[in-house]
A tleap script that builds the chain and sets N, CA, C and O, in Angstrom:
source leaprc.protein.ff14SB
mol = sequence {
  NMET GLY ILE ILE TYR GLN THR THR ALA THR
  ASN THR GLY GLY ARG LYS GLY HIE VAL GLN
  THR ASP ASP ASN LYS LEU GLU PHE ARG LEU
  ALA PRO PRO ASP ASN ALA LYS GLU ASN GLU
  THR ASN PRO GLU GLN LEU PHE ALA THR GLY
  TYR ALA SER CYS PHE ASN GLY ALA PHE ASP
  LEU ILE LEU LYS ARG ASN GLY PHE ARG LYS
  ALA GLU PRO VAL VAL ASP LEU THR VAL LYS
  LEU MET ASP ASP PRO SER SER GLU SER PRO
  MET LEU GLY VAL ASP ILE GLN ALA LYS VAL
  LYS ASN MET SER GLN GLU ASP ALA GLU LYS
  CYS LEU GLU GLU ALA HIE ALA PHE CYS PRO
  TYR SER LYS ALA THR ASN GLY ASN ILE GLU
  PHE SER MET ASN VAL THR VAL GLU CASP
}
set mol.1.N position { 82.427 172.869 99.856 }
set mol.1.CA position { 81.339 172.175 100.499 }
set mol.1.C position { 80.341 173.212 101.018 }
set mol.1.O position { 80.705 174.061 101.831 }
set mol.2.N position { 79.112 173.156 100.567 }
set mol.2.CA position { 78.090 174.107 100.976 }
set mol.2.C position { 77.349 173.651 102.212 }
set mol.2.O position { 77.121 172.457 102.403 }
set mol.3.N position { 76.977 174.587 103.043 }
set mol.3.CA position { 76.223 174.285 104.262 }
set mol.3.C position { 74.758 174.113 103.894 }
set mol.3.O position { 74.161 174.992 103.271 }
set mol.4.N position { 74.182 172.985 104.277 }
set mol.4.CA position { 72.766 172.717 104.056 }
set mol.4.C position { 71.938 173.315 105.188 }
set mol.4.O position { 70.867 173.877 104.958 }
set mol.5.N position { 72.442 173.191 106.400 }
set mol.5.CA position { 71.749 173.698 107.589 }
set mol.5.C position { 72.773 173.830 108.703 }
set mol.5.O position { 73.736 173.066 108.766 }
set mol.6.N position { 72.564 174.795 109.576 }
set mol.6.CA position { 73.389 174.890 110.771 }
set mol.6.C position { 72.547 175.397 111.921 }
set mol.6.O position { 71.563 176.111 111.726 }
set mol.7.N position { 72.945 175.022 113.111 }
set mol.7.CA position { 72.290 175.485 114.322 }
set mol.7.C position { 73.347 175.588 115.405 }
set mol.7.O position { 74.412 174.978 115.308 }
set mol.8.N position { 73.050 176.356 116.424 }
set mol.8.CA position { 73.971 176.521 117.535 }
set mol.8.C position { 73.236 176.256 118.835 }
set mol.8.O position { 72.117 176.728 119.036 }
set mol.9.N position { 73.873 175.499 119.714 }
set mol.9.CA position { 73.354 175.276 121.060 }
set mol.9.C position { 74.356 175.881 122.040 }
set mol.9.O position { 75.569 175.766 121.862 }
set mol.10.N position { 73.829 176.521 123.067 }
set mol.10.CA position { 74.667 177.128 124.095 }
set mol.10.C position { 74.417 176.429 125.419 }
set mol.10.O position { 73.274 176.251 125.842 }
set mol.11.N position { 75.505 176.036 126.064 }
set mol.11.CA position { 75.422 175.367 127.357 }
set mol.11.C position { 76.097 176.208 128.417 }
set mol.11.O position { 77.157 176.791 128.191 }
set mol.12.N position { 75.468 176.263 129.572 }
set mol.12.CA position { 76.094 176.813 130.763 }
set mol.12.C position { 75.996 175.749 131.848 }
set mol.12.O position { 74.959 175.102 131.994 }
set mol.13.N position { 77.046 175.571 132.593 }
set mol.13.CA position { 77.000 174.634 133.712 }
set mol.13.C position { 77.298 173.190 133.387 }
set mol.13.O position { 77.173 172.334 134.263 }
set mol.14.N position { 77.692 172.883 132.150 }
set mol.14.CA position { 78.039 171.501 131.798 }
set mol.14.C position { 76.882 170.538 131.988 }
set mol.14.O position { 75.740 170.852 131.652 }
set mol.15.N position { 77.183 169.360 132.529 }
set mol.15.CA position { 76.166 168.319 132.722 }
set mol.15.C position { 75.145 168.655 133.807 }
set mol.15.O position { 74.113 167.994 133.918 }
set mol.16.N position { 75.427 169.664 134.591 }
set mol.16.CA position { 74.508 170.063 135.663 }
set mol.16.C position { 73.974 171.463 135.383 }
set mol.16.O position { 73.752 172.248 136.305 }
set mol.17.N position { 73.773 171.765 134.125 }
set mol.17.CA position { 73.419 173.125 133.761 }
set mol.17.C position { 72.188 173.240 132.896 }
set mol.17.O position { 71.126 172.693 133.192 }
set mol.18.N position { 72.370 173.972 131.816 }
set mol.18.CA position { 71.257 174.353 130.952 }
set mol.18.C position { 71.778 174.389 129.521 }
set mol.18.O position { 72.917 174.790 129.280 }
set mol.19.N position { 70.943 173.971 128.571 }
set mol.19.CA position { 71.297 174.042 127.156 }
set mol.19.C position { 70.097 174.582 126.384 }
set mol.19.O position { 68.943 174.277 126.686 }
set mol.20.N position { 70.412 175.399 125.371 }
set mol.20.CA position { 69.348 176.032 124.592 }
set mol.20.C position { 69.855 176.276 123.179 }
set mol.20.O position { 71.015 176.636 122.977 }
set mol.21.N position { 68.972 176.076 122.204 }
set mol.21.CA position { 69.351 176.356 120.822 }
set mol.21.C position { 69.164 177.834 120.514 }
set mol.21.O position { 68.420 178.540 121.195 }
set mol.22.N position { 69.855 178.283 119.475 }
set mol.22.CA position { 69.825 179.700 119.118 }
set mol.22.C position { 68.451 180.195 118.695 }
set mol.22.O position { 68.172 181.391 118.788 }
set mol.23.N position { 67.587 179.296 118.230 }
set mol.23.CA position { 66.235 179.704 117.841 }
set mol.23.C position { 65.214 179.516 118.967 }
set mol.23.O position { 64.023 179.764 118.776 }
set mol.24.N position { 65.682 179.078 120.136 }
set mol.24.CA position { 64.850 178.859 121.329 }
set mol.24.C position { 63.830 177.738 121.172 }
set mol.24.O position { 62.915 177.635 121.988 }
set mol.25.N position { 63.957 176.903 120.157 }
set mol.25.CA position { 63.012 175.796 119.992 }
set mol.25.C position { 63.286 174.659 120.967 }
set mol.25.O position { 62.371 173.928 121.348 }
set mol.26.N position { 64.548 174.511 121.371 }
set mol.26.CA position { 64.899 173.499 122.358 }
set mol.26.C position { 65.572 174.180 123.538 }
set mol.26.O position { 66.473 175.002 123.373 }
set mol.27.N position { 65.115 173.821 124.730 }
set mol.27.CA position { 65.702 174.351 125.944 }
set mol.27.C position { 65.519 173.309 127.041 }
set mol.27.O position { 64.402 172.881 127.332 }
set mol.28.N position { 66.635 172.908 127.643 }
set mol.28.CA position { 66.589 171.837 128.631 }
set mol.28.C position { 67.449 172.159 129.840 }
set mol.28.O position { 68.509 172.773 129.724 }
set mol.29.N position { 66.975 171.735 130.992 }
set mol.29.CA position { 67.810 171.670 132.178 }
set mol.29.C position { 68.498 170.320 132.128 }
set mol.29.O position { 67.889 169.319 131.751 }
set mol.30.N position { 69.759 170.291 132.506 }
set mol.30.CA position { 70.562 169.074 132.426 }
set mol.30.C position { 70.923 168.556 133.809 }
set mol.30.O position { 71.051 169.315 134.769 }
set mol.31.N position { 71.083 167.246 133.879 }
set mol.31.CA position { 71.548 166.588 135.094 }
set mol.31.C position { 72.210 165.280 134.691 }
set mol.31.O position { 71.867 164.707 133.657 }
set mol.32.N position { 73.150 164.803 135.491 }
set mol.32.CA position { 73.753 163.511 135.188 }
set mol.32.C position { 72.686 162.412 135.174 }
set mol.32.O position { 71.685 162.521 135.881 }
set mol.33.N position { 72.886 161.354 134.378 }
set mol.33.CA position { 71.871 160.295 134.254 }
set mol.33.C position { 71.411 159.710 135.584 }
set mol.33.O position { 70.240 159.358 135.731 }
set mol.34.N position { 72.302 159.604 136.540 }
set mol.34.CA position { 71.938 158.982 137.819 }
set mol.34.C position { 71.308 159.947 138.814 }
set mol.34.O position { 70.999 159.553 139.939 }
set mol.35.N position { 71.114 161.194 138.425 }
set mol.35.CA position { 70.605 162.188 139.366 }
set mol.35.C position { 69.594 163.135 138.714 }
set mol.35.O position { 69.398 164.244 139.210 }
set mol.36.N position { 68.956 162.734 137.631 }
set mol.36.CA position { 68.039 163.621 136.911 }
set mol.36.C position { 66.660 163.643 137.564 }
set mol.36.O position { 66.131 162.618 137.994 }
set mol.37.N position { 66.109 164.834 137.621 }
set mol.37.CA position { 64.732 164.997 138.080 }
set mol.37.C position { 63.809 164.865 136.872 }
set mol.37.O position { 64.274 164.735 135.739 }
set mol.38.N position { 62.525 164.898 137.116 }
set mol.38.CA position { 61.530 164.677 136.063 }
set mol.38.C position { 61.679 165.621 134.878 }
set mol.38.O position { 61.463 165.201 133.742 }
set mol.39.N position { 62.032 166.853 135.099 }
set mol.39.CA position { 62.106 167.849 134.014 }
set mol.39.C position { 63.533 168.073 133.516 }
set mol.39.O position { 63.808 169.094 132.886 }
set mol.40.N position { 64.443 167.138 133.787 }
set mol.40.CA position { 65.831 167.277 133.353 }
set mol.40.C position { 66.206 166.130 132.417 }
set mol.40.O position { 65.634 165.042 132.484 }
set mol.41.N position { 67.158 166.388 131.560 }
set mol.41.CA position { 67.648 165.367 130.639 }
set mol.41.C position { 69.172 165.343 130.725 }
set mol.41.O position { 69.765 166.040 131.548 }
set mol.42.N position { 69.796 164.540 129.874 }
set mol.42.CA position { 71.257 164.493 129.860 }
set mol.42.C position { 71.738 164.464 128.414 }
set mol.42.O position { 70.945 164.196 127.512 }
set mol.43.N position { 73.006 164.730 128.177 }
set mol.43.CA position { 73.517 164.787 126.807 }
set mol.43.C position { 73.340 163.482 126.025 }
set mol.43.O position { 73.155 163.510 124.808 }
set mol.44.N position { 73.396 162.347 126.713 }
set mol.44.CA position { 73.226 161.071 126.015 }
set mol.44.C position { 71.813 160.923 125.459 }
set mol.44.O position { 71.632 160.385 124.367 }
set mol.45.N position { 70.817 161.393 126.194 }
set mol.45.CA position { 69.444 161.353 125.684 }
set mol.45.C position { 69.287 162.271 124.478 }
set mol.45.O position { 68.626 161.917 123.502 }
set mol.46.N position { 69.889 163.435 124.548 }
set mol.46.CA position { 69.804 164.368 123.419 }
set mol.46.C position { 70.485 163.778 122.185 }
set mol.46.O position { 69.955 163.879 121.079 }
set mol.47.N position { 71.649 163.168 122.364 }
set mol.47.CA position { 72.360 162.538 121.259 }
set mol.47.C position { 71.544 161.375 120.683 }
set mol.47.O position { 71.462 161.214 119.466 }
set mol.48.N position { 70.938 160.565 121.567 }
set mol.48.CA position { 70.139 159.413 121.122 }
set mol.48.C position { 68.948 159.859 120.275 }
set mol.48.O position { 68.644 159.231 119.260 }
set mol.49.N position { 68.277 160.927 120.678 }
set mol.49.CA position { 67.110 161.373 119.902 }
set mol.49.C position { 67.525 161.904 118.538 }
set mol.49.O position { 66.866 161.629 117.535 }
set mol.50.N position { 68.617 162.664 118.498 }
set mol.50.CA position { 69.097 163.182 117.216 }
set mol.50.C position { 69.559 162.078 116.286 }
set mol.50.O position { 69.192 162.054 115.112 }
set mol.51.N position { 70.364 161.161 116.809 }
set mol.51.CA position { 70.913 160.078 115.988 }
set mol.51.C position { 69.791 159.155 115.512 }
set mol.51.O position { 69.769 158.770 114.343 }
set mol.52.N position { 68.858 158.795 116.400 }
set mol.52.CA position { 67.749 157.909 116.017 }
set mol.52.C position { 66.919 158.530 114.897 }
set mol.52.O position { 66.542 157.849 113.943 }
set mol.53.N position { 66.641 159.815 115.020 }
set mol.53.CA position { 65.832 160.505 114.012 }
set mol.53.C position { 66.560 160.589 112.685 }
set mol.53.O position { 65.971 160.339 111.634 }
set mol.54.N position { 67.827 160.936 112.726 }
set mol.54.CA position { 68.626 161.047 111.508 }
set mol.54.C position { 68.774 159.682 110.840 }
set mol.54.O position { 68.598 159.552 109.629 }
set mol.55.N position { 69.099 158.664 111.643 }
set mol.55.CA position { 69.313 157.333 111.082 }
set mol.55.C position { 68.031 156.792 110.466 }
set mol.55.O position { 68.062 156.228 109.372 }
set mol.56.N position { 66.900 156.956 111.155 }
set mol.56.CA position { 65.649 156.446 110.596 }
set mol.56.C position { 65.259 157.199 109.330 }
set mol.56.O position { 64.693 156.610 108.409 }
set mol.57.N position { 65.554 158.489 109.276 }
set mol.57.CA position { 65.312 159.242 108.050 }
set mol.57.C position { 66.156 158.720 106.901 }
set mol.57.O position { 65.672 158.579 105.778 }
set mol.58.N position { 67.417 158.436 107.186 }
set mol.58.CA position { 68.313 157.873 106.162 }
set mol.58.C position { 67.840 156.486 105.743 }
set mol.58.O position { 67.837 156.158 104.556 }
set mol.59.N position { 67.443 155.677 106.714 }
set mol.59.CA position { 66.971 154.319 106.432 }
set mol.59.C position { 65.720 154.358 105.552 }
set mol.59.O position { 65.624 153.614 104.576 }
set mol.60.N position { 64.774 155.213 105.891 }
set mol.60.CA position { 63.548 155.341 105.104 }
set mol.60.C position { 63.858 155.792 103.678 }
set mol.60.O position { 63.272 155.274 102.727 }
set mol.61.N position { 64.762 156.741 103.519 }
set mol.61.CA position { 65.157 157.211 102.192 }
set mol.61.C position { 65.780 156.080 101.372 }
set mol.61.O position { 65.425 155.892 100.208 }
set mol.62.N position { 66.696 155.333 101.965 }
set mol.62.CA position { 67.353 154.228 101.263 }
set mol.62.C position { 66.337 153.146 100.904 }
set mol.62.O position { 66.375 152.600 99.801 }
set mol.63.N position { 65.443 152.837 101.816 }
set mol.63.CA position { 64.402 151.836 101.523 }
set mol.63.C position { 63.581 152.261 100.309 }
set mol.63.O position { 63.337 151.459 99.408 }
set mol.64.N position { 63.161 153.510 100.288 }
set mol.64.CA position { 62.346 154.009 99.172 }
set mol.64.C position { 63.147 154.035 97.877 }
set mol.64.O position { 62.620 153.685 96.821 }
set mol.65.N position { 64.414 154.444 97.940 }
set mol.65.CA position { 65.259 154.440 96.742 }
set mol.65.C position { 65.402 153.034 96.162 }
set mol.65.O position { 65.557 152.863 94.953 }
set mol.66.N position { 65.348 152.037 97.036 }
set mol.66.CA position { 65.473 150.647 96.599 }
set mol.66.C position { 64.125 149.987 96.326 }
set mol.66.O position { 64.060 148.772 96.137 }
set mol.67.N position { 63.048 150.774 96.303 }
set mol.67.CA position { 61.736 150.275 95.915 }
set mol.67.C position { 60.891 149.694 97.031 }
set mol.67.O position { 59.846 149.103 96.758 }
set mol.68.N position { 61.315 149.842 98.290 }
set mol.68.CA position { 60.558 149.288 99.419 }
set mol.68.C position { 59.733 150.389 100.073 }
set mol.68.O position { 60.106 150.926 101.115 }
set mol.69.N position { 58.621 150.713 99.455 }
set mol.69.CA position { 57.800 151.850 99.886 }
set mol.69.C position { 56.912 151.528 101.083 }
set mol.69.O position { 56.401 152.442 101.731 }
set mol.70.N position { 56.722 150.247 101.387 }
set mol.70.CA position { 55.834 149.862 102.495 }
set mol.70.C position { 56.613 149.195 103.630 }
set mol.70.O position { 56.064 148.364 104.354 }
set mol.71.N position { 57.859 149.546 103.784 }
set mol.71.CA position { 58.709 148.909 104.802 }
set mol.71.C position { 58.422 149.420 106.221 }
set mol.71.O position { 58.678 148.705 107.190 }
set mol.72.N position { 57.900 150.637 106.359 }
set mol.72.CA position { 57.548 151.241 107.649 }
set mol.72.C position { 58.667 151.098 108.688 }
set mol.72.O position { 58.462 150.443 109.709 }
set mol.73.N position { 59.837 151.688 108.457 }
set mol.73.CA position { 60.962 151.508 109.376 }
set mol.73.C position { 60.739 152.158 110.743 }
set mol.73.O position { 60.156 153.236 110.858 }
set mol.74.N position { 61.219 151.473 111.754 }
set mol.74.CA position { 61.252 151.973 113.131 }
set mol.74.C position { 62.667 151.728 113.637 }
set mol.74.O position { 63.221 150.650 113.427 }
set mol.75.N position { 63.250 152.708 114.297 }
set mol.75.CA position { 64.610 152.581 114.818 }
set mol.75.C position { 64.613 152.845 116.316 }
set mol.75.O position { 64.175 153.899 116.775 }
set mol.76.N position { 65.113 151.874 117.068 }
set mol.76.CA position { 65.420 152.047 118.487 }
set mol.76.C position { 66.933 152.214 118.569 }
set mol.76.O position { 67.681 151.314 118.188 }
set mol.77.N position { 67.378 153.346 119.058 }
set mol.77.CA position { 68.809 153.617 119.146 }
set mol.77.C position { 69.171 153.838 120.607 }
set mol.77.O position { 68.629 154.721 121.273 }
set mol.78.N position { 70.090 153.027 121.088 }
set mol.78.CA position { 70.538 153.100 122.474 }
set mol.78.C position { 71.931 153.714 122.528 }
set mol.78.O position { 72.851 153.254 121.851 }
set mol.79.N position { 72.073 154.749 123.335 }
set mol.79.CA position { 73.377 155.358 123.574 }
set mol.79.C position { 73.838 154.920 124.953 }
set mol.79.O position { 73.097 155.017 125.932 }
set mol.80.N position { 75.073 154.438 125.016 }
set mol.80.CA position { 75.657 153.987 126.279 }
set mol.80.C position { 76.867 154.851 126.613 }
set mol.80.O position { 77.713 155.099 125.754 }
set mol.81.N position { 76.948 155.299 127.840 }
set mol.81.CA position { 78.131 155.971 128.352 }
set mol.81.C position { 78.900 154.905 129.130 }
set mol.81.O position { 78.402 154.372 130.121 }
set mol.82.N position { 80.125 154.597 128.673 }
set mol.82.CA position { 80.852 153.439 129.199 }
set mol.82.C position { 82.243 153.834 129.678 }
set mol.82.O position { 82.820 154.827 129.235 }
set mol.83.N position { 82.758 153.027 130.591 }
set mol.83.CA position { 84.158 153.172 130.986 }
set mol.83.C position { 85.038 152.824 129.801 }
set mol.83.O position { 84.748 151.888 129.056 }
set mol.84.N position { 86.111 153.579 129.628 }
set mol.84.CA position { 87.096 153.309 128.589 }
set mol.84.C position { 88.373 152.841 129.283 }
set mol.84.O position { 89.063 153.649 129.905 }
set mol.85.N position { 88.701 151.548 129.187 }
set mol.85.CA position { 89.872 151.033 129.893 }
set mol.85.C position { 91.193 151.647 129.431 }
set mol.85.O position { 92.184 151.596 130.159 }
set mol.86.N position { 91.215 152.225 128.233 }
set mol.86.CA position { 92.456 152.805 127.721 }
set mol.86.C position { 92.576 154.294 128.036 }
set mol.86.O position { 93.543 154.937 127.628 }
set mol.87.N position { 91.601 154.846 128.761 }
set mol.87.CA position { 91.584 156.281 129.005 }
set mol.87.C position { 90.948 156.575 130.356 }
set mol.87.O position { 90.237 155.737 130.911 }
set mol.88.N position { 91.203 157.758 130.880 }
set mol.88.CA position { 90.549 158.183 132.112 }
set mol.88.C position { 89.137 158.691 131.862 }
set mol.88.O position { 88.330 158.776 132.788 }
set mol.89.N position { 88.835 159.028 130.607 }
set mol.89.CA position { 87.509 159.558 130.291 }
set mol.89.C position { 86.600 158.458 129.760 }
set mol.89.O position { 87.083 157.482 129.185 }
set mol.90.N position { 85.282 158.604 129.947 }
set mol.90.CA position { 84.351 157.604 129.424 }
set mol.90.C position { 84.251 157.668 127.903 }
set mol.90.O position { 84.743 158.604 127.273 }
set mol.91.N position { 83.614 156.673 127.333 }
set mol.91.CA position { 83.393 156.638 125.890 }
set mol.91.C position { 81.929 156.336 125.614 }
set mol.91.O position { 81.199 155.886 126.497 }
set mol.92.N position { 81.507 156.591 124.375 }
set mol.92.CA position { 80.130 156.316 123.966 }
set mol.92.C position { 80.050 155.007 123.207 }
set mol.92.O position { 81.004 154.582 122.555 }
set mol.93.N position { 78.901 154.385 123.305 }
set mol.93.CA position { 78.557 153.241 122.489 }
set mol.93.C position { 77.158 153.447 121.947 }
set mol.93.O position { 76.331 154.098 122.585 }
set mol.94.N position { 76.890 152.902 120.784 }
set mol.94.CA position { 75.569 153.009 120.164 }
set mol.94.C position { 75.145 151.646 119.641 }
set mol.94.O position { 75.906 150.963 118.956 }
set mol.95.N position { 73.926 151.265 119.974 }
set mol.95.CA position { 73.302 150.063 119.422 }
set mol.95.C position { 72.051 150.495 118.663 }
set mol.95.O position { 71.191 151.190 119.205 }
set mol.96.N position { 71.960 150.075 117.407 }
set mol.96.CA position { 70.777 150.376 116.597 }
set mol.96.C position { 70.021 149.086 116.357 }
set mol.96.O position { 70.576 148.113 115.848 }
set mol.97.N position { 68.751 149.086 116.727 }
set mol.97.CA position { 67.853 147.973 116.465 }
set mol.97.C position { 66.748 148.501 115.553 }
set mol.97.O position { 65.888 149.264 115.993 }
set mol.98.N position { 66.771 148.099 114.293 }
set mol.98.CA position { 65.786 148.570 113.322 }
set mol.98.C position { 64.758 147.482 113.050 }
set mol.98.O position { 65.051 146.291 113.154 }
set mol.99.N position { 63.558 147.908 112.702 }
set mol.99.CA position { 62.478 146.991 112.332 }
set mol.99.C position { 61.860 147.480 111.033 }
set mol.99.O position { 61.656 148.678 110.837 }
set mol.100.N position { 61.565 146.537 110.148 }
set mol.100.CA position { 60.889 146.849 108.890 }
set mol.100.C position { 59.848 145.778 108.600 }
set mol.100.O position { 59.795 144.740 109.259 }
set mol.101.N position { 59.028 146.057 107.603 }
set mol.101.CA position { 57.996 145.116 107.155 }
set mol.101.C position { 58.096 144.968 105.642 }
set mol.101.O position { 58.747 145.766 104.967 }
set mol.102.N position { 57.441 143.940 105.126 }
set mol.102.CA position { 57.207 143.787 103.684 }
set mol.102.C position { 58.475 143.682 102.841 }
set mol.102.O position { 58.544 144.252 101.752 }
set mol.103.N position { 59.472 142.961 103.335 }
set mol.103.CA position { 60.695 142.752 102.565 }
set mol.103.C position { 61.460 141.560 103.136 }
set mol.103.O position { 61.146 141.071 104.221 }
set mol.104.N position { 62.451 141.107 102.406 }
set mol.104.CA position { 63.264 139.980 102.873 }
set mol.104.C position { 64.308 140.455 103.874 }
set mol.104.O position { 64.650 141.637 103.916 }
set mol.105.N position { 64.808 139.530 104.674 }
set mol.105.CA position { 65.856 139.843 105.639 }
set mol.105.C position { 67.119 140.322 104.925 }
set mol.105.O position { 67.776 141.264 105.368 }
set mol.106.N position { 67.443 139.672 103.836 }
set mol.106.CA position { 68.644 140.041 103.074 }
set mol.106.C position { 68.559 141.475 102.549 }
set mol.106.O position { 69.517 142.241 102.659 }
set mol.107.N position { 67.411 141.830 101.980 }
set mol.107.CA position { 67.227 143.201 101.487 }
set mol.107.C position { 67.251 144.210 102.633 }
set mol.107.O position { 67.798 145.304 102.492 }
set mol.108.N position { 66.661 143.840 103.762 }
set mol.108.CA position { 66.633 144.734 104.924 }
set mol.108.C position { 68.052 145.006 105.421 }
set mol.108.O position { 68.387 146.146 105.745 }
set mol.109.N position { 68.875 143.984 105.483 }
set mol.109.CA position { 70.258 144.148 105.942 }
set mol.109.C position { 71.066 145.006 104.969 }
set mol.109.O position { 71.874 145.836 105.386 }
set mol.110.N position { 70.843 144.802 103.685 }
set mol.110.CA position { 71.545 145.605 102.674 }
set mol.110.C position { 71.160 147.084 102.802 }
set mol.110.O position { 72.024 147.959 102.758 }
set mol.111.N position { 69.882 147.352 102.958 }
set mol.111.CA position { 69.419 148.734 103.094 }
set mol.111.C position { 69.916 149.359 104.398 }
set mol.111.O position { 70.231 150.548 104.434 }
set mol.112.N position { 69.986 148.567 105.464 }
set mol.112.CA position { 70.498 149.075 106.734 }
set mol.112.C position { 71.957 149.506 106.598 }
set mol.112.O position { 72.346 150.560 107.101 }
set mol.113.N position { 72.755 148.696 105.923 }
set mol.113.CA position { 74.163 149.047 105.685 }
set mol.113.C position { 74.271 150.324 104.853 }
set mol.113.O position { 75.113 151.178 105.132 }
set mol.114.N position { 73.427 150.455 103.838 }
set mol.114.CA position { 73.433 151.671 103.019 }
set mol.114.C position { 73.040 152.897 103.846 }
set mol.114.O position { 73.613 153.973 103.678 }
set mol.115.N position { 72.070 152.729 104.730 }
set mol.115.CA position { 71.646 153.833 105.590 }
set mol.115.C position { 72.780 154.246 106.525 }
set mol.115.O position { 72.980 155.434 106.775 }
set mol.116.N position { 73.511 153.276 107.034 }
set mol.116.CA position { 74.641 153.569 107.916 }
set mol.116.C position { 75.720 154.359 107.169 }
set mol.116.O position { 76.331 155.265 107.736 }
set mol.117.N position { 75.951 154.019 105.911 }
set mol.117.CA position { 76.937 154.742 105.104 }
set mol.117.C position { 76.445 156.144 104.736 }
set mol.117.O position { 77.261 157.029 104.477 }
set mol.118.N position { 75.141 156.359 104.708 }
set mol.118.CA position { 74.538 157.620 104.288 }
set mol.118.C position { 74.338 158.603 105.450 }
set mol.118.O position { 74.525 159.807 105.275 }
set mol.119.N position { 73.964 158.109 106.617 }
set mol.119.CA position { 73.576 158.944 107.761 }
set mol.119.C position { 74.741 159.816 108.249 }
set mol.119.O position { 75.819 159.294 108.531 }
set mol.120.N position { 74.538 161.134 108.353 }
set mol.120.CA position { 75.602 162.018 108.836 }
set mol.120.C position { 76.098 161.680 110.253 }
set mol.120.O position { 77.288 161.823 110.536 }
set mol.121.N position { 75.210 161.237 111.135 }
set mol.121.CA position { 75.634 160.852 112.485 }
set mol.121.C position { 76.535 159.624 112.424 }
set mol.121.O position { 77.544 159.558 113.126 }
set mol.122.N position { 76.179 158.660 111.594 }
set mol.122.CA position { 77.011 157.466 111.448 }
set mol.122.C position { 78.371 157.816 110.874 }
set mol.122.O position { 79.391 157.278 111.304 }
set mol.123.N position { 78.385 158.716 109.902 }
set mol.123.CA position { 79.664 159.154 109.337 }
set mol.123.C position { 80.525 159.831 110.402 }
set mol.123.O position { 81.730 159.590 110.475 }
set mol.124.N position { 79.915 160.666 111.214 }
set mol.124.CA position { 80.664 161.420 112.220 }
set mol.124.C position { 81.237 160.523 113.311 }
set mol.124.O position { 82.299 160.812 113.862 }
set mol.125.N position { 80.542 159.444 113.620 }
set mol.125.CA position { 80.981 158.573 114.714 }
set mol.125.C position { 81.736 157.335 114.237 }
set mol.125.O position { 82.266 156.584 115.055 }
set mol.126.N position { 81.790 157.117 112.939 }
set mol.126.CA position { 82.391 155.900 112.389 }
set mol.126.C position { 83.828 155.700 112.880 }
set mol.126.O position { 84.697 156.541 112.648 }
set mol.127.N position { 84.062 154.584 113.553 }
set mol.127.CA position { 85.380 154.264 114.065 }
set mol.127.C position { 85.733 154.952 115.369 }
set mol.127.O position { 86.810 154.722 115.919 }
set mol.128.N position { 84.833 155.801 115.874 }
set mol.128.CA position { 85.113 156.560 117.090 }
set mol.128.C position { 84.371 156.053 118.319 }
set mol.128.O position { 84.692 156.438 119.443 }
set mol.129.N position { 83.383 155.193 118.109 }
set mol.129.CA position { 82.576 154.692 119.221 }
set mol.129.C position { 82.355 153.195 119.042 }
set mol.129.O position { 82.533 152.654 117.951 }
set mol.130.N position { 81.967 152.538 120.124 }
set mol.130.CA position { 81.546 151.143 120.009 }
set mol.130.C position { 80.182 151.153 119.330 }
set mol.130.O position { 79.299 151.912 119.728 }
set mol.131.N position { 80.002 150.329 118.321 }
set mol.131.CA position { 78.804 150.415 117.487 }
set mol.131.C position { 78.309 149.028 117.100 }
set mol.131.O position { 79.100 148.138 116.785 }
set mol.132.N position { 77.001 148.858 117.128 }
set mol.132.CA position { 76.386 147.648 116.581 }
set mol.132.C position { 75.021 148.020 116.007 }
set mol.132.O position { 74.387 148.985 116.434 }
set mol.133.N position { 74.590 147.230 115.031 }
set mol.133.CA position { 73.260 147.461 114.460 }
set mol.133.C position { 72.690 146.136 113.986 }
set mol.133.O position { 73.421 145.208 113.638 }
set mol.134.N position { 71.388 146.072 113.983 }
set mol.134.CA position { 70.679 144.872 113.592 }
set mol.134.C position { 69.310 145.292 113.038 }
set mol.134.O position { 68.739 146.302 113.447 }
set mol.135.N position { 68.809 144.494 112.106 }
set mol.135.CA position { 67.472 144.759 111.579 }
set mol.135.C position { 66.649 143.486 111.646 }
set mol.135.O position { 67.136 142.387 111.380 }
set mol.136.N position { 65.392 143.666 112.009 }
set mol.136.CA position { 64.437 142.558 112.102 }
set mol.136.C position { 63.303 142.853 111.128 }
set mol.136.O position { 62.806 143.977 111.056 }
set mol.137.N position { 62.903 141.831 110.381 }
set mol.137.CA position { 61.756 141.960 109.494 }
set mol.137.C position { 60.540 141.387 110.213 }
set mol.137.O position { 60.523 140.220 110.604 }
set mol.138.N position { 59.526 142.230 110.378 }
set mol.138.CA position { 58.305 141.815 111.066 }
set mol.138.C position { 57.191 141.591 110.067 }
set mol.138.O position { 57.217 142.114 108.952 }
set mol.139.N position { 56.228 140.819 110.475 }
set mol.139.CA position { 55.048 140.553 109.633 }
set mol.139.C position { 54.095 141.710 109.663 }
set mol.139.O position { 53.049 141.665 109.015 }
savepdb mol mol.pdb
quit
């Protein structure tokens, strides 16, 4: 298996610390969700932005492969940090709400399922988190 791309992020201080990528393109001060200041973020926000971007890229690719060039996909991806009743540690949940245009609901749902099977984030989390997804066709 060949590596297509790799990056490294370094964290100090955990959720109340600092994270930075090896190329210095991303650098954030971190704080827990309930205590973040204006210039701080949290790991769930970082995960949500990465997953949303990856999933929408996969969705757009699948739409185009299936001939839907004017679908204009938009993905709202919500990451939830939740209590896990079977464990002392919390768990993640993800809800994906996608929107497309210029296609049938049936085709949109089929392409969404294909995107979920294609997206590396979806593959990595499959069966490991609470997950839901839905697609709406807009005019």
